[in-house]
C-alpha positions in Angstrom: -11.6 129.4 -88.6 -12.2 125.6 -89.3 -14.3 125.0 -92.4 -17.0 123.1 -90.2 -17.2 126.5 -88.2 -17.9 128.7 -91.1 -21.4 130.5 -91.1 -23.8 130.4 -93.9 -24.3 134.1 -93.5 -22.4 137.0 -92.5 -23.9 140.5 -91.9 -23.2 144.2 -92.7 -24.7 146.6 -90.3 -25.7 150.1 -91.9 -27.1 153.1 -90.5 -29.4 154.2 -93.2 -31.7 152.3 -95.6 -29.9 150.5 -98.3 -30.4 151.8 -101.7 -33.1 150.2 -103.9 -32.5 148.4 -106.0 -29.2 147.3 -104.5 -26.4 148.1 -106.7 -24.1 145.6 -108.2 -21.0 147.3 -106.0 -22.5 148.5 -102.7 -21.2 151.9 -101.6 -18.4 151.5 -99.1 -18.6 153.5 -95.8 -16.0 156.0 -94.6 -14.6 153.4 -92.1 -14.4 150.5 -94.7 -12.6 152.7 -97.2 -10.1 153.8 -94.6 -9.6 150.5 -93.2 -9.2 148.8 -96.7 -11.9 146.0 -96.0 -15.6 145.7 -95.3 -16.4 145.2 -91.7 -18.7 142.2 -91.2 -20.2 140.2 -88.3 -21.5 137.0 -87.5 -25.2 136.4 -86.4 -23.8 136.2 -82.7 -21.8 139.4 -83.1 -24.3 141.7 -84.7 -26.2 142.8 -81.4 -23.0 143.6 -79.4 -21.4 145.3 -82.4 -24.5 147.4 -82.6 -24.3 148.3 -78.9 -20.7 149.2 -79.2 -20.9 151.2 -82.4 -24.4 152.2 -83.2 -25.8 153.5 -79.8 -26.3 156.9 -81.2 -29.3 155.8 -83.7 -32.7 154.6 -82.9 -33.0 152.6 -86.2 -30.4 150.6 -88.5 -30.5 148.1 -91.2 -28.7 144.9 -91.4 -27.8 143.3 -94.7 -27.5 139.3 -94.7 -24.9 138.2 -97.1 -24.3 134.5 -98.3 -20.8 133.8 -96.9 -19.8 131.4 -99.6 -20.0 133.9 -102.0 -17.4 136.3 -100.5 -15.3 133.7 -98.7 -12.4 133.5 -101.1 -11.9 137.5 -100.6 -12.5 137.2 -96.7 -10.3 136.9 -93.7 -11.1 136.2 -90.2 -9.3 138.7 -88.2 -9.8 139.1 -84.4 -12.6 136.8 -84.6 -14.6 139.0 -87.1 -15.0 138.4 -91.0 -13.3 141.2 -93.3 -14.1 141.4 -96.7 -11.1 142.6 -98.7 -13.2 143.7 -101.8 -16.7 144.8 -102.0 -20.3 143.1 -102.1 -23.6 144.0 -103.9 -26.9 142.6 -105.0 -25.5 139.3 -105.9 -24.2 138.5 -102.5 -27.0 140.0 -100.3 -29.7 137.4 -99.5 -32.0 140.2 -97.6 -32.0 143.1 -95.5 -33.8 144.0 -92.2 -34.5 147.2 -90.5 -34.3 147.2 -86.6 -35.5 149.9 -84.2 -35.1 150.1 -80.5 -36.8 152.4 -77.9 -35.2 155.2 -75.9 -32.3 153.8 -74.0 -32.9 150.4 -75.0 -29.8 148.3 -76.1 -29.6 146.8 -79.5 -28.8 143.5 -78.0 -32.3 143.6 -76.3 -34.2 145.0 -79.4 -32.7 142.2 -81.4 -33.1 139.5 -79.0 -34.9 136.4 -80.6 -34.7 137.8 -84.1 -35.0 135.0 -86.8 -33.3 137.2 -89.2 -29.9 136.7 -87.5 -29.0 133.1 -88.3 -25.8 131.2 -89.0 
């Protein structure tokens, strides 16, 4: 990805509320442990990623990470940012809870969210 195209923020989607306070080292999901990297998304990718992998939950949380703080340990693979390492309270700018009604798609529930920004 070209330097000019790098986002200011990337996002970690989590199915449960993050711990408070956020730890210095965030607990890795089983998927991230097995794959050897932290799965992240850009602002544009979050809604469709949620539709694909989180359609079994009515509530989820999204962590906003400042990309410049994890850039050195990240790789763009298949168009997605992957963090080969970990993140924690120093990299997370904020967290947002999202909810959807019944069969509503996440992409519909998240439409127009000011939280998701590049």
